[in-house]
TORKOL-4160 file (C-alpha; in steps of 0.2 Angstrom, whole numbers, padded with zeros to 4 digits, m for minus):
439
<pt num="1" X="m0052" Y="0078" Z="m0275"/>
<pt num="2" X="m0046" Y="0096" Z="m0272"/>
<pt num="3" X="m0062" Y="0096" Z="m0259"/>
<pt num="4" X="m0057" Y="0080" Z="m0251"/>
<pt num="5" X="m0039" Y="0088" Z="m0249"/>
<pt num="6" X="m0045" Y="0104" Z="m0243"/>
<pt num="7" X="m0056" Y="0094" Z="m0229"/>
<pt num="8" X="m0041" Y="0083" Z="m0224"/>
<pt num="9" X="m0031" Y="0099" Z="m0222"/>
<pt num="10" X="m0044" Y="0107" Z="m0212"/>
<pt num="11" X="m0045" Y="0091" Z="m0200"/>
<pt num="12" X="m0026" Y="0092" Z="m0197"/>
<pt num="13" X="m0027" Y="0110" Z="m0193"/>
<pt num="14" X="m0042" Y="0107" Z="m0180"/>
<pt num="15" X="m0032" Y="0092" Z="m0173"/>
<pt num="16" X="m0017" Y="0103" Z="m0170"/>
<pt num="17" X="m0025" Y="0116" Z="m0162"/>
<pt num="18" X="m0034" Y="0105" Z="m0150"/>
<pt num="19" X="m0018" Y="0097" Z="m0146"/>
<pt num="20" X="m0010" Y="0114" Z="m0141"/>
<pt num="21" X="m0027" Y="0119" Z="m0132"/>
<pt num="22" X="m0029" Y="0107" Z="m0116"/>
<pt num="23" X="m0044" Y="0115" Z="m0111"/>
<pt num="24" X="m0053" Y="0109" Z="m0127"/>
<pt num="25" X="m0045" Y="0092" Z="m0129"/>
<pt num="26" X="m0039" Y="0083" Z="m0114"/>
<pt num="27" X="m0051" Y="0091" Z="m0102"/>
<pt num="28" X="m0066" Y="0092" Z="m0114"/>
<pt num="29" X="m0074" Y="0075" Z="m0106"/>
<pt num="30" X="m0070" Y="0081" Z="m0089"/>
<pt num="31" X="m0079" Y="0098" Z="m0091"/>
<pt num="32" X="m0094" Y="0091" Z="m0098"/>
<pt num="33" X="m0100" Y="0089" Z="m0081"/>
<pt num="34" X="m0094" Y="0107" Z="m0075"/>
<pt num="35" X="m0109" Y="0120" Z="m0072"/>
<pt num="36" X="m0107" Y="0132" Z="m0086"/>
<pt num="37" X="m0107" Y="0149" Z="m0075"/>
<pt num="38" X="m0095" Y="0143" Z="m0061"/>
<pt num="39" X="m0087" Y="0160" Z="m0053"/>
<pt num="40" X="m0070" Y="0159" Z="m0043"/>
<pt num="41" X="m0070" Y="0171" Z="m0029"/>
<pt num="42" X="m0055" Y="0181" Z="m0027"/>
<pt num="43" X="m0045" Y="0174" Z="m0014"/>
<pt num="44" X="m0038" Y="0185" Z="0002"/>
<pt num="45" X="m0019" Y="0185" Z="0001"/>
<pt num="46" X="m0018" Y="0185" Z="0020"/>
<pt num="47" X="m0030" Y="0171" Z="0022"/>
<pt num="48" X="m0021" Y="0161" Z="0009"/>
<pt num="49" X="m0003" Y="0166" Z="0018"/>
<pt num="50" X="m0011" Y="0158" Z="0034"/>
<pt num="51" X="m0016" Y="0142" Z="0026"/>
<pt num="52" X="0000" Y="0140" Z="0016"/>
<pt num="53" X="0012" Y="0143" Z="0031"/>
<pt num="54" X="0002" Y="0132" Z="0043"/>
<pt num="55" X="0003" Y="0118" Z="0030"/>
<pt num="56" X="0022" Y="0123" Z="0029"/>
<pt num="57" X="0025" Y="0119" Z="0047"/>
<pt num="58" X="0015" Y="0104" Z="0046"/>
<pt num="59" X="0026" Y="0097" Z="0032"/>
<pt num="60" X="0041" Y="0102" Z="0040"/>
<pt num="61" X="0038" Y="0094" Z="0057"/>
<pt num="62" X="0032" Y="0078" Z="0047"/>
<pt num="63" X="0049" Y="0078" Z="0040"/>
<pt num="64" X="0057" Y="0079" Z="0056"/>
<pt num="65" X="0046" Y="0065" Z="0063"/>
<pt num="66" X="0052" Y="0055" Z="0048"/>
<pt num="67" X="0070" Y="0059" Z="0051"/>
<pt num="68" X="0068" Y="0056" Z="0071"/>
<pt num="69" X="0059" Y="0038" Z="0064"/>
<pt num="70" X="0074" Y="0032" Z="0053"/>
<pt num="71" X="0087" Y="0037" Z="0067"/>
<pt num="72" X="0076" Y="0024" Z="0079"/>
<pt num="73" X="0073" Y="0011" Z="0065"/>
<pt num="74" X="0092" Y="0010" Z="0059"/>
<pt num="75" X="0095" Y="0000" Z="0074"/>
<pt num="76" X="0084" Y="m0015" Z="0069"/>
<pt num="77" X="0092" Y="m0030" Z="0061"/>
<pt num="78" X="0085" Y="m0028" Z="0046"/>
<pt num="79" X="0094" Y="m0011" Z="0043"/>
<pt num="80" X="0110" Y="m0018" Z="0051"/>
<pt num="81" X="0110" Y="m0035" Z="0040"/>
<pt num="82" X="0103" Y="m0029" Z="0024"/>
<pt num="83" X="0112" Y="m0013" Z="0021"/>
<pt num="84" X="0103" Y="m0011" Z="0004"/>
<pt num="85" X="0087" Y="m0005" Z="0014"/>
<pt num="86" X="0095" Y="0012" Z="0017"/>
<pt num="87" X="0098" Y="0014" Z="m0002"/>
<pt num="88" X="0080" Y="0011" Z="m0005"/>
<pt num="89" X="0074" Y="0024" Z="0008"/>
<pt num="90" X="0077" Y="0039" Z="m0001"/>
<pt num="91" X="0074" Y="0033" Z="m0018"/>
<pt num="92" X="0056" Y="0025" Z="m0013"/>
<pt num="93" X="0053" Y="0040" Z="m0002"/>
<pt num="94" X="0057" Y="0053" Z="m0015"/>
<pt num="95" X="0048" Y="0043" Z="m0028"/>
<pt num="96" X="0032" Y="0041" Z="m0019"/>
<pt num="97" X="0033" Y="0058" Z="m0014"/>
<pt num="98" X="0031" Y="0064" Z="m0031"/>
<pt num="99" X="0015" Y="0052" Z="m0035"/>
<pt num="100" X="0006" Y="0059" Z="m0020"/>
<pt num="101" X="0010" Y="0078" Z="m0022"/>
<pt num="102" X="0005" Y="0076" Z="m0042"/>
<pt num="103" X="m0011" Y="0068" Z="m0035"/>
<pt num="104" X="m0015" Y="0080" Z="m0022"/>
<pt num="105" X="m0012" Y="0095" Z="m0037"/>
<pt num="106" X="m0024" Y="0085" Z="m0048"/>
<pt num="107" X="m0037" Y="0082" Z="m0035"/>
<pt num="108" X="m0037" Y="0101" Z="m0030"/>
<pt num="109" X="m0040" Y="0107" Z="m0049"/>
<pt num="110" X="m0055" Y="0094" Z="m0049"/>
<pt num="111" X="m0061" Y="0102" Z="m0032"/>
<pt num="112" X="m0061" Y="0119" Z="m0040"/>
<pt num="113" X="m0068" Y="0113" Z="m0057"/>
<pt num="114" X="m0082" Y="0106" Z="m0045"/>
<pt num="115" X="m0079" Y="0088" Z="m0050"/>
<pt num="116" X="m0079" Y="0082" Z="m0033"/>
<pt num="117" X="m0096" Y="0087" Z="m0030"/>
<pt num="118" X="m0103" Y="0078" Z="m0045"/>
<pt num="119" X="m0091" Y="0063" Z="m0049"/>
<pt num="120" X="m0083" Y="0059" Z="m0032"/>
<pt num="121" X="m0085" Y="0040" Z="m0035"/>
<pt num="122" X="m0077" Y="0040" Z="m0052"/>
<pt num="123" X="m0063" Y="0052" Z="m0046"/>
<pt num="124" X="m0059" Y="0041" Z="m0032"/>
<pt num="125" X="m0058" Y="0025" Z="m0042"/>
<pt num="126" X="m0049" Y="0032" Z="m0055"/>
<pt num="127" X="m0036" Y="0042" Z="m0045"/>
<pt num="128" X="m0035" Y="0026" Z="m0033"/>
<pt num="129" X="m0031" Y="0014" Z="m0048"/>
<pt num="130" X="m0019" Y="0026" Z="m0057"/>
<pt num="131" X="m0008" Y="0030" Z="m0041"/>
<pt num="132" X="m0009" Y="0010" Z="m0037"/>
<pt num="133" X="m0003" Y="0007" Z="m0055"/>
<pt num="134" X="0010" Y="0021" Z="m0053"/>
<pt num="135" X="0016" Y="0015" Z="m0035"/>
<pt num="136" X="0020" Y="m0002" Z="m0039"/>
<pt num="137" X="0031" Y="0001" Z="m0054"/>
<pt num="138" X="0040" Y="0014" Z="m0044"/>
<pt num="139" X="0042" Y="0002" Z="m0030"/>
<pt num="140" X="0050" Y="m0010" Z="m0043"/>
<pt num="141" X="0060" Y="0003" Z="m0049"/>
<pt num="142" X="0066" Y="0009" Z="m0031"/>
<pt num="143" X="0071" Y="m0010" Z="m0027"/>
<pt num="144" X="0080" Y="m0012" Z="m0044"/>
<pt num="145" X="0090" Y="0003" Z="m0041"/>
<pt num="146" X="0094" Y="m0002" Z="m0022"/>
<pt num="147" X="0098" Y="m0020" Z="m0027"/>
<pt num="148" X="0111" Y="m0013" Z="m0043"/>
<pt num="149" X="0119" Y="0000" Z="m0030"/>
<pt num="150" X="0121" Y="m0012" Z="m0017"/>
<pt num="151" X="0127" Y="m0026" Z="m0027"/>
<pt num="152" X="0139" Y="m0017" Z="m0042"/>
<pt num="153" X="0152" Y="m0010" Z="m0028"/>
<pt num="154" X="0154" Y="m0026" Z="m0019"/>
<pt num="155" X="0150" Y="m0039" Z="m0033"/>
<pt num="156" X="0141" Y="m0050" Z="m0021"/>
<pt num="157" X="0123" Y="m0053" Z="m0027"/>
<pt num="158" X="0111" Y="m0061" Z="m0014"/>
<pt num="159" X="0094" Y="m0067" Z="m0020"/>
<pt num="160" X="0087" Y="m0067" Z="m0003"/>
<pt num="161" X="0092" Y="m0048" Z="m0001"/>
<pt num="162" X="0085" Y="m0044" Z="m0017"/>
<pt num="163" X="0068" Y="m0053" Z="m0015"/>
<pt num="164" X="0067" Y="m0044" Z="0003"/>
<pt num="165" X="0069" Y="m0027" Z="m0005"/>
<pt num="166" X="0059" Y="m0030" Z="m0020"/>
<pt num="167" X="0044" Y="m0037" Z="m0009"/>
<pt num="168" X="0045" Y="m0024" Z="0004"/>
<pt num="169" X="0045" Y="m0010" Z="m0008"/>
<pt num="170" X="0031" Y="m0015" Z="m0019"/>
<pt num="171" X="0020" Y="m0020" Z="m0003"/>
<pt num="172" X="0026" Y="m0003" Z="0005"/>
<pt num="173" X="0021" Y="0006" Z="m0012"/>
<pt num="174" X="0005" Y="0000" Z="m0015"/>
<pt num="175" X="m0002" Y="0000" Z="0004"/>
<pt num="176" X="0005" Y="0018" Z="0007"/>
<pt num="177" X="m0002" Y="0023" Z="m0010"/>
<pt num="178" X="m0020" Y="0017" Z="m0006"/>
<pt num="179" X="m0020" Y="0023" Z="0013"/>
<pt num="180" X="m0013" Y="0040" Z="0007"/>
<pt num="181" X="m0023" Y="0042" Z="m0007"/>
<pt num="182" X="m0040" Y="0040" Z="0004"/>
<pt num="183" X="m0033" Y="0052" Z="0015"/>
<pt num="184" X="m0029" Y="0065" Z="0002"/>
<pt num="185" X="m0048" Y="0064" Z="m0005"/>
<pt num="186" X="m0054" Y="0066" Z="0012"/>
<pt num="187" X="m0043" Y="0081" Z="0016"/>
<pt num="188" X="m0047" Y="0089" Z="0000"/>
<pt num="189" X="m0066" Y="0086" Z="0002"/>
<pt num="190" X="m0067" Y="0093" Z="0019"/>
<pt num="191" X="m0056" Y="0108" Z="0015"/>
<pt num="192" X="m0069" Y="0113" Z="0000"/>
<pt num="193" X="m0082" Y="0110" Z="0013"/>
<pt num="194" X="m0075" Y="0123" Z="0025"/>
<pt num="195" X="m0069" Y="0135" Z="0012"/>
<pt num="196" X="m0050" Y="0132" Z="0013"/>
<pt num="197" X="m0041" Y="0132" Z="m0003"/>
<pt num="198" X="m0034" Y="0114" Z="m0007"/>
<pt num="199" X="m0020" Y="0120" Z="m0017"/>
<pt num="200" X="m0014" Y="0129" Z="m0002"/>
<pt num="201" X="m0012" Y="0114" Z="0010"/>
<pt num="202" X="m0015" Y="0097" Z="m0001"/>
<pt num="203" X="0004" Y="0095" Z="m0009"/>
<pt num="204" X="0013" Y="0100" Z="0009"/>
<pt num="205" X="0002" Y="0087" Z="0019"/>
<pt num="206" X="0005" Y="0074" Z="0005"/>
<pt num="207" X="0023" Y="0077" Z="0007"/>
<pt num="208" X="0023" Y="0076" Z="0026"/>
<pt num="209" X="0012" Y="0061" Z="0028"/>
<pt num="210" X="0020" Y="0052" Z="0012"/>
<pt num="211" X="0037" Y="0052" Z="0021"/>
<pt num="212" X="0032" Y="0048" Z="0038"/>
<pt num="213" X="0019" Y="0034" Z="0031"/>
<pt num="214" X="0031" Y="0026" Z="0019"/>
<pt num="215" X="0045" Y="0025" Z="0030"/>
<pt num="216" X="0036" Y="0017" Z="0045"/>
<pt num="217" X="0027" Y="0005" Z="0033"/>
<pt num="218" X="0044" Y="0000" Z="0024"/>
<pt num="219" X="0053" Y="m0002" Z="0040"/>
<pt num="220" X="0039" Y="m0014" Z="0048"/>
<pt num="221" X="0036" Y="m0024" Z="0031"/>
<pt num="222" X="0055" Y="m0026" Z="0029"/>
<pt num="223" X="0057" Y="m0031" Z="0047"/>
<pt num="224" X="0044" Y="m0046" Z="0046"/>
<pt num="225" X="0051" Y="m0051" Z="0029"/>
<pt num="226" X="0068" Y="m0053" Z="0036"/>
<pt num="227" X="0062" Y="m0066" Z="0048"/>
<pt num="228" X="0059" Y="m0077" Z="0033"/>
<pt num="229" X="0076" Y="m0073" Z="0025"/>
<pt num="230" X="0086" Y="m0088" Z="0020"/>
<pt num="231" X="0074" Y="m0100" Z="0026"/>
<pt num="232" X="0060" Y="m0097" Z="0012"/>
<pt num="233" X="0058" Y="m0087" Z="m0003"/>
<pt num="234" X="0039" Y="m0090" Z="m0006"/>
<pt num="235" X="0031" Y="m0076" Z="0005"/>
<pt num="236" X="0042" Y="m0063" Z="m0004"/>
<pt num="237" X="0039" Y="m0071" Z="m0022"/>
<pt num="238" X="0021" Y="m0071" Z="m0018"/>
<pt num="239" X="0020" Y="m0052" Z="m0012"/>
<pt num="240" X="0030" Y="m0048" Z="m0030"/>
<pt num="241" X="0018" Y="m0059" Z="m0040"/>
<pt num="242" X="0002" Y="m0050" Z="m0034"/>
<pt num="243" X="0010" Y="m0033" Z="m0036"/>
<pt num="244" X="0015" Y="m0036" Z="m0053"/>
<pt num="245" X="m0003" Y="m0043" Z="m0057"/>
<pt num="246" X="m0010" Y="m0027" Z="m0050"/>
<pt num="247" X="m0001" Y="m0016" Z="m0062"/>
<pt num="248" X="m0010" Y="m0020" Z="m0079"/>
<pt num="249" X="m0028" Y="m0022" Z="m0068"/>
<pt num="250" X="m0025" Y="m0005" Z="m0061"/>
<pt num="251" X="m0019" Y="0003" Z="m0075"/>
<pt num="252" X="m0033" Y="m0003" Z="m0087"/>
<pt num="253" X="m0046" Y="0004" Z="m0075"/>
<pt num="254" X="m0037" Y="0021" Z="m0075"/>
<pt num="255" X="m0036" Y="0021" Z="m0093"/>
<pt num="256" X="m0054" Y="0018" Z="m0096"/>
<pt num="257" X="m0058" Y="0033" Z="m0083"/>
<pt num="258" X="m0060" Y="0050" Z="m0092"/>
<pt num="259" X="m0053" Y="0058" Z="m0076"/>
<pt num="260" X="m0036" Y="0049" Z="m0075"/>
<pt num="261" X="m0032" Y="0043" Z="m0093"/>
<pt num="262" X="m0021" Y="0058" Z="m0098"/>
<pt num="263" X="m0013" Y="0057" Z="m0081"/>
<pt num="264" X="m0008" Y="0038" Z="m0084"/>
<pt num="265" X="m0001" Y="0043" Z="m0101"/>
<pt num="266" X="0010" Y="0059" Z="m0095"/>
<pt num="267" X="0014" Y="0053" Z="m0078"/>
<pt num="268" X="0029" Y="0041" Z="m0081"/>
<pt num="269" X="0043" Y="0052" Z="m0089"/>
<pt num="270" X="0044" Y="0065" Z="m0075"/>
<pt num="271" X="0044" Y="0053" Z="m0061"/>
<pt num="272" X="0059" Y="0045" Z="m0069"/>
<pt num="273" X="0067" Y="0060" Z="m0074"/>
<pt num="274" X="0066" Y="0068" Z="m0057"/>
<pt num="275" X="0076" Y="0053" Z="m0051"/>
<pt num="276" X="0089" Y="0056" Z="m0061"/>
<pt num="277" X="0090" Y="0074" Z="m0058"/>
<pt num="278" X="0089" Y="0070" Z="m0039"/>
<pt num="279" X="0104" Y="0058" Z="m0041"/>
<pt num="280" X="0114" Y="0072" Z="m0047"/>
<pt num="281" X="0110" Y="0082" Z="m0031"/>
<pt num="282" X="0114" Y="0066" Z="m0022"/>
<pt num="283" X="0131" Y="0067" Z="m0029"/>
<pt num="284" X="0134" Y="0084" Z="m0024"/>
<pt num="285" X="0128" Y="0081" Z="m0006"/>
<pt num="286" X="0140" Y="0066" Z="m0005"/>
<pt num="287" X="0154" Y="0077" Z="m0009"/>
<pt num="288" X="0149" Y="0092" Z="0002"/>
<pt num="289" X="0145" Y="0079" Z="0017"/>
<pt num="290" X="0163" Y="0073" Z="0017"/>
<pt num="291" X="0169" Y="0091" Z="0018"/>
<pt num="292" X="0157" Y="0099" Z="0028"/>
<pt num="293" X="0150" Y="0088" Z="0044"/>
<pt num="294" X="0134" Y="0100" Z="0047"/>
<pt num="295" X="0127" Y="0101" Z="0030"/>
<pt num="296" X="0117" Y="0085" Z="0031"/>
<pt num="297" X="0103" Y="0090" Z="0042"/>
<pt num="298" X="0100" Y="0109" Z="0034"/>
<pt num="299" X="0099" Y="0100" Z="0017"/>
<pt num="300" X="0085" Y="0091" Z="0022"/>
<pt num="301" X="0077" Y="0108" Z="0028"/>
<pt num="302" X="0080" Y="0117" Z="0013"/>
<pt num="303" X="0076" Y="0105" Z="0000"/>
<pt num="304" X="0060" Y="0101" Z="0010"/>
<pt num="305" X="0054" Y="0118" Z="0012"/>
<pt num="306" X="0058" Y="0123" Z="m0005"/>
<pt num="307" X="0051" Y="0107" Z="m0014"/>
<pt num="308" X="0035" Y="0110" Z="m0003"/>
<pt num="309" X="0033" Y="0129" Z="m0009"/>
<pt num="310" X="0036" Y="0126" Z="m0027"/>
<pt num="311" X="0023" Y="0112" Z="m0027"/>
<pt num="312" X="0010" Y="0124" Z="m0020"/>
<pt num="313" X="0014" Y="0137" Z="m0032"/>
<pt num="314" X="0013" Y="0124" Z="m0047"/>
<pt num="315" X="m0003" Y="0117" Z="m0040"/>
<pt num="316" X="m0012" Y="0136" Z="m0039"/>
<pt num="317" X="m0005" Y="0140" Z="m0055"/>
<pt num="318" X="m0011" Y="0124" Z="m0064"/>
<pt num="319" X="m0028" Y="0128" Z="m0056"/>
<pt num="320" X="m0029" Y="0145" Z="m0062"/>
<pt num="321" X="m0025" Y="0140" Z="m0079"/>
<pt num="322" X="m0039" Y="0126" Z="m0079"/>
<pt num="323" X="m0051" Y="0138" Z="m0071"/>
<pt num="324" X="m0048" Y="0151" Z="m0084"/>
<pt num="325" X="m0042" Y="0165" Z="m0072"/>
<pt num="326" X="m0030" Y="0177" Z="m0079"/>
<pt num="327" X="m0017" Y="0181" Z="m0064"/>
<pt num="328" X="m0002" Y="0173" Z="m0071"/>
<pt num="329" X="0012" Y="0184" Z="m0070"/>
<pt num="330" X="0030" Y="0179" Z="m0064"/>
<pt num="331" X="0029" Y="0189" Z="m0048"/>
<pt num="332" X="0012" Y="0185" Z="m0043"/>
<pt num="333" X="0005" Y="0189" Z="m0026"/>
<pt num="334" X="0006" Y="0169" Z="m0023"/>
<pt num="335" X="0026" Y="0172" Z="m0027"/>
<pt num="336" X="0027" Y="0186" Z="m0015"/>
<pt num="337" X="0018" Y="0177" Z="m0001"/>
<pt num="338" X="0029" Y="0162" Z="m0003"/>
<pt num="339" X="0044" Y="0172" Z="m0004"/>
<pt num="340" X="0041" Y="0181" Z="0012"/>
<pt num="341" X="0037" Y="0163" Z="0021"/>
<pt num="342" X="0055" Y="0158" Z="0017"/>
<pt num="343" X="0061" Y="0168" Z="0033"/>
<pt num="344" X="0050" Y="0163" Z="0047"/>
<pt num="345" X="0049" Y="0146" Z="0041"/>
<pt num="346" X="0069" Y="0142" Z="0039"/>
<pt num="347" X="0071" Y="0151" Z="0056"/>
<pt num="348" X="0059" Y="0140" Z="0065"/>
<pt num="349" X="0067" Y="0125" Z="0059"/>
<pt num="350" X="0084" Y="0131" Z="0061"/>
<pt num="351" X="0081" Y="0134" Z="0079"/>
<pt num="352" X="0071" Y="0118" Z="0081"/>
<pt num="353" X="0087" Y="0109" Z="0075"/>
<pt num="354" X="0097" Y="0117" Z="0088"/>
<pt num="355" X="0085" Y="0114" Z="0101"/>
<pt num="356" X="0085" Y="0096" Z="0098"/>
<pt num="357" X="0103" Y="0096" Z="0096"/>
<pt num="358" X="0102" Y="0088" Z="0079"/>
<pt num="359" X="0114" Y="0098" Z="0068"/>
<pt num="360" X="0133" Y="0101" Z="0070"/>
<pt num="361" X="0134" Y="0120" Z="0066"/>
<pt num="362" X="0133" Y="0134" Z="0077"/>
<pt num="363" X="0119" Y="0146" Z="0072"/>
<pt num="364" X="0130" Y="0162" Z="0072"/>
<pt num="365" X="0122" Y="0177" Z="0064"/>
<pt num="366" X="0134" Y="0176" Z="0048"/>
<pt num="367" X="0127" Y="0157" Z="0046"/>
<pt num="368" X="0109" Y="0163" Z="0048"/>
<pt num="369" X="0112" Y="0177" Z="0035"/>
<pt num="370" X="0121" Y="0166" Z="0022"/>
<pt num="371" X="0110" Y="0152" Z="0025"/>
<pt num="372" X="0094" Y="0162" Z="0021"/>
<pt num="373" X="0101" Y="0171" Z="0006"/>
<pt num="374" X="0103" Y="0152" Z="m0001"/>
<pt num="375" X="0086" Y="0148" Z="0004"/>
<pt num="376" X="0078" Y="0163" Z="m0003"/>
<pt num="377" X="0087" Y="0162" Z="m0018"/>
<pt num="378" X="0083" Y="0143" Z="m0020"/>
<pt num="379" X="0065" Y="0148" Z="m0018"/>
<pt num="380" X="0065" Y="0162" Z="m0031"/>
<pt num="381" X="0072" Y="0152" Z="m0044"/>
<pt num="382" X="0062" Y="0138" Z="m0043"/>
<pt num="383" X="0046" Y="0149" Z="m0042"/>
<pt num="384" X="0051" Y="0158" Z="m0058"/>
<pt num="385" X="0056" Y="0141" Z="m0065"/>
<pt num="386" X="0038" Y="0135" Z="m0061"/>
<pt num="387" X="0030" Y="0148" Z="m0069"/>
<pt num="388" X="0038" Y="0147" Z="m0086"/>
<pt num="389" X="0039" Y="0127" Z="m0086"/>
<pt num="390" X="0020" Y="0127" Z="m0081"/>
<pt num="391" X="0014" Y="0139" Z="m0094"/>
<pt num="392" X="0025" Y="0130" Z="m0108"/>
<pt num="393" X="0017" Y="0113" Z="m0102"/>
<pt num="394" X="0000" Y="0122" Z="m0104"/>
<pt num="395" X="0004" Y="0128" Z="m0122"/>
<pt num="396" X="0011" Y="0111" Z="m0128"/>
<pt num="397" X="m0006" Y="0102" Z="m0121"/>
<pt num="398" X="0001" Y="0093" Z="m0108"/>
<pt num="399" X="m0008" Y="0095" Z="m0090"/>
<pt num="400" X="0004" Y="0103" Z="m0078"/>
<pt num="401" X="m0004" Y="0094" Z="m0063"/>
<pt num="402" X="0002" Y="0077" Z="m0071"/>
<pt num="403" X="0020" Y="0082" Z="m0075"/>
<pt num="404" X="0026" Y="0099" Z="m0066"/>
<pt num="405" X="0030" Y="0094" Z="m0048"/>
<pt num="406" X="0042" Y="0079" Z="m0051"/>
<pt num="407" X="0053" Y="0090" Z="m0062"/>
<pt num="408" X="0051" Y="0105" Z="m0049"/>
<pt num="409" X="0054" Y="0096" Z="m0033"/>
<pt num="410" X="0070" Y="0087" Z="m0041"/>
<pt num="411" X="0076" Y="0104" Z="m0046"/>
<pt num="412" X="0073" Y="0109" Z="m0029"/>
<pt num="413" X="0084" Y="0096" Z="m0023"/>
<pt num="414" X="0097" Y="0099" Z="m0035"/>
<pt num="415" X="0097" Y="0117" Z="m0032"/>
<pt num="416" X="0095" Y="0117" Z="m0013"/>
<pt num="417" X="0110" Y="0105" Z="m0012"/>
<pt num="418" X="0120" Y="0115" Z="m0022"/>
<pt num="419" X="0118" Y="0132" Z="m0014"/>
<pt num="420" X="0119" Y="0124" Z="0002"/>
<pt num="421" X="0136" Y="0118" Z="m0002"/>
<pt num="422" X="0141" Y="0136" Z="m0008"/>
<pt num="423" X="0134" Y="0144" Z="0007"/>
<pt num="424" X="0145" Y="0132" Z="0019"/>
<pt num="425" X="0160" Y="0135" Z="0006"/>
<pt num="426" X="0157" Y="0155" Z="0009"/>
<pt num="427" X="0157" Y="0153" Z="0027"/>
<pt num="428" X="0173" Y="0143" Z="0028"/>
<pt num="429" X="0182" Y="0155" Z="0017"/>
<pt num="430" X="0177" Y="0170" Z="0028"/>
<pt num="431" X="0183" Y="0162" Z="0045"/>
<pt num="432" X="0166" Y="0157" Z="0052"/>
<pt num="433" X="0173" Y="0139" Z="0054"/>
<pt num="434" X="0169" Y="0134" Z="0072"/>
<pt num="435" X="0173" Y="0116" Z="0077"/>
<pt num="436" X="0155" Y="0112" Z="0073"/>
<pt num="437" X="0157" Y="0116" Z="0054"/>
<pt num="438" X="0170" Y="0104" Z="0049"/>
<pt num="439" X="0187" Y="0109" Z="0056"/>
């Protein structure tokens, strides 16, 4: 009897140790295919910096392109007659962006572990099914939020509008996830072939392509479905039913796949929590926009760049933990590089905004100084939080590739919006309040 008790106690201890050590638990099956003596070459800081900065620029211009596209499609009939589509845009883009960036981070880690060379087919099938399951549910969630936010203030529920929003969101999320998933796999495979670190480029590319592709598909699909609104509910209903049937099928395949089982289990709470955190940032933005007319366009820039930088940092740190690298200091070479990139990156987009006459604020030296201070503080806080959050997740037995990025990008939105509001308040208080700044 005592021997049985001691055996049970030993089993519990071993179980607890395995739960707190992700290397010997969740990735034990994955790492069985890993060659035993892989060596990871020390990365040149300047090469890494060039790769990251180029990807940030690409992501930034992708964000600008998405903004210009929204400016164009807002004049379409569906946007004019179904105002809830406007509510759907930021919710769907934010949620989908988190899914694509976590996919990029996860695949980058697999690339470093050598799994793309030995298990490419299994990785492709598992991850495409995983993001299909996540995307359809996220599409439903975003559509329901848009319907509720459009219905509650006016008290007028329109079933045709609700079906249009739900069908458009589900079909957009499903299609975009499939296309972008294939693109991200291609980007990471090619980057490894030509000796580019996918951690440096994958998440910003996912963010830039994700926004542009998702917005284009949403606008096109919603416009097509709008033509049937009021005459038939059959087509939207079929799309919703087919989308709903994809969830259990794709979810089952992802659950049976050793590369995606943990991601399917851990990926839901961060995405939903991120939506709540971002909503708090939205409340701050709603207040500041009413006071300072020039803040909206800079909010996109500061949040976009901050989110991309912390996503790269999270992806690289997660990979270093998975591959057993020891350089995990708070102020690491990566942290210094990312902070150094804030100034040239922000300057490029500030002057791009001025050149396109897209903003309402004059770029005075005082504005640049205070705006840059806010941007640097935002990125520094995000990188610091990122370090402690990812290390904590690792110690708790969670995979940071699946959980960290949604929290961090949402915090980036919240911090960026709050700090930008403070920056504009300071500018107003010290007298840098020309006619463009909200007088």
